[in-house]
C-alpha positions in Angstrom: 0.1 -0.1 0.1 2.8 2.3 0.5 3.6 2.3 -3.0 0.1 3.1 -4.1 -0.8 5.7 -1.6 0.5 9.2 -1.1 -0.2 11.6 1.7 -0.2 15.3 1.0 1.7 17.1 3.6 -0.1 20.4 2.8 -3.7 21.6 2.9 -5.6 23.7 0.5 -5.0 27.4 0.4 -8.0 28.7 2.8 -6.8 32.3 2.9 -9.0 35.1 1.2 -7.0 35.1 -2.0 -6.9 31.4 -2.0 -10.7 31.1 -1.7 -11.2 33.7 -4.3 -8.9 31.8 -6.8 -10.9 28.6 -6.3 -14.2 30.4 -6.8 -13.1 32.0 -10.0 -11.7 28.6 -11.2 -15.1 27.0 -10.4 -17.1 29.8 -12.1 -14.7 29.3 -15.1 -15.4 25.6 -15.1 -19.3 26.4 -15.0 -19.0 28.6 -18.1 -16.9 26.3 -20.0 -19.6 23.6 -19.2 -22.5 26.0 -20.3 -20.7 26.6 -23.8 -19.9 23.0 -24.1 -23.3 22.2 -23.8 -24.6 24.9 -26.1 -25.0 24.9 -29.8 -26.4 28.1 -30.4 -27.0 31.5 -28.4 -30.6 30.2 -27.4 -28.8 27.2 -25.9 -26.6 29.2 -23.9 -29.3 31.6 -22.5 -31.5 28.5 -21.5 -28.6 26.7 -20.1 -27.7 29.8 -18.0 -31.4 29.8 -16.7 -31.0 25.8 -16.0 -27.9 26.6 -14.1 -29.8 29.4 -11.9 -32.7 27.1 -11.1 -30.3 24.1 -10.2 -28.8 26.6 -7.8 -25.4 26.5 -9.4 -25.6 30.2 -9.8 -27.1 32.9 -7.7 -29.1 35.9 -9.1 -25.8 38.2 -9.4 -23.9 35.6 -11.0 -26.5 34.8 -13.5 -26.7 38.6 -14.4 -23.1 38.8 -14.9 -22.9 35.7 -17.0 -26.0 36.9 -19.1 -24.2 40.1 -19.8 -20.9 38.5 -20.8 -22.7 36.1 -23.0 -24.5 39.0 -24.6 -21.1 40.8 -25.2 -19.6 37.4 -26.4 -22.4 36.8 -29.0 -22.2 40.3 -30.1 -18.9 39.4 -31.9 -19.6 37.9 -35.1 -16.7 35.5 -34.8 -18.0 34.2 -31.4 -21.6 33.8 -32.8 -20.1 31.9 -35.9 -18.8 29.4 -33.6 -22.6 28.7 -32.4 -24.3 29.1 -35.7 -24.6 25.4 -36.9 -23.0 26.3 -40.4 -20.1 23.8 -39.7 -19.9 20.5 -38.2 -19.1 21.2 -34.6 -17.1 18.9 -32.2 -17.0 20.0 -28.6 -14.5 18.7 -26.2 -13.5 16.0 -28.7 -10.9 13.9 -27.4 -7.7 13.2 -29.7 -5.9 10.2 -28.8 -2.3 10.4 -29.6 0.2 7.5 -30.0 1.0 6.4 -26.5 -2.3 7.1 -25.0 -2.1 10.5 -24.3 -5.3 12.8 -25.2 -5.7 16.3 -26.3 -9.1 18.0 -25.9 -9.7 21.2 -27.7 -12.8 23.1 -26.5 -14.5 23.5 -29.9 -13.5 22.3 -33.4 -15.6 23.6 -36.5 -15.1 21.7 -39.6 -16.0 23.5 -42.7 -15.6 22.5 -46.5 -12.3 24.3 -46.7 -11.2 25.0 -43.5 -11.1 23.9 -39.9 -11.4 26.3 -36.9 -10.1 25.4 -33.5 -11.4 27.4 -30.5 -10.3 27.4 -26.9 -12.1 29.2 -24.2 -10.0 30.5 -21.2 -10.7 32.3 -18.0 -8.2 34.6 -16.2 -5.2 36.3 -17.7 -3.5 35.4 -21.3 -0.7 33.1 -20.9 1.9 32.2 -23.6 1.3 28.4 -22.6 -2.3 28.8 -24.0 -1.0 30.0 -27.4 1.4 26.9 -27.6 -1.5 24.6 -26.7 -3.7 25.9 -29.5 -1.0 25.7 -32.0 -0.6 22.0 -30.8 -4.2 21.4 -31.4 -4.2 23.0 -34.8 -1.5 20.9 -35.9 -3.3 17.8 -34.8 -6.6 18.9 -36.5 -4.7 19.7 -39.7 -3.0 16.5 -39.7 -6.2 14.7 -39.2 -8.3 16.5 -41.7 -5.8 17.7 -44.2 -7.3 21.1 -44.2 -6.0 24.3 -43.5 -6.9 25.7 -40.1 -7.6 28.8 -38.1 -7.2 29.1 -34.3 -8.9 31.4 -31.7 -8.4 31.7 -27.9 -11.3 33.4 -26.4 -10.8 34.9 -23.0 -14.4 34.8 -21.5 -14.1 37.5 -18.8 -12.6 40.2 -21.0 -14.5 39.0 -24.4 -11.2 39.3 -26.0 -10.6 37.1 -28.9 -7.2 36.2 -30.3 -6.5 34.8 -33.5 -3.7 32.4 -33.7 -2.0 32.0 -37.1 -0.5 28.4 -37.5 
């Protein structure tokens, strides 16, 4: 058993800043789940209501997310990812040789192009760009189609196009 079990020698961060980071991470996961389950703006808005009625969001959080979704869907690029014009693969796992798995948030397969989208919360980080470039290379290899990539920062509604 000693080889199979590990005991952590530290506890979670229960300071005010640690709890705030955890809350933001959980909130980000919830928004990811909402977008994962949505194929249109109306799906996203109905999902938001569902989360509220399930008690997963309070009224204030619901209003914040509603405003944010409205801002995001006002951007034609974001809206196109939920338009139904292209075949949409959501959280589709790509298994690599050796068993490792990659899971882009959204892949949109068109006739002439594949678009890979990754949703992020928090601040921009260089590793996000590297991650998306890796997803794009895998998808290009699998489909043989040229691709576009986007990182969408959900809190700021900033959309960054990644060339690759």
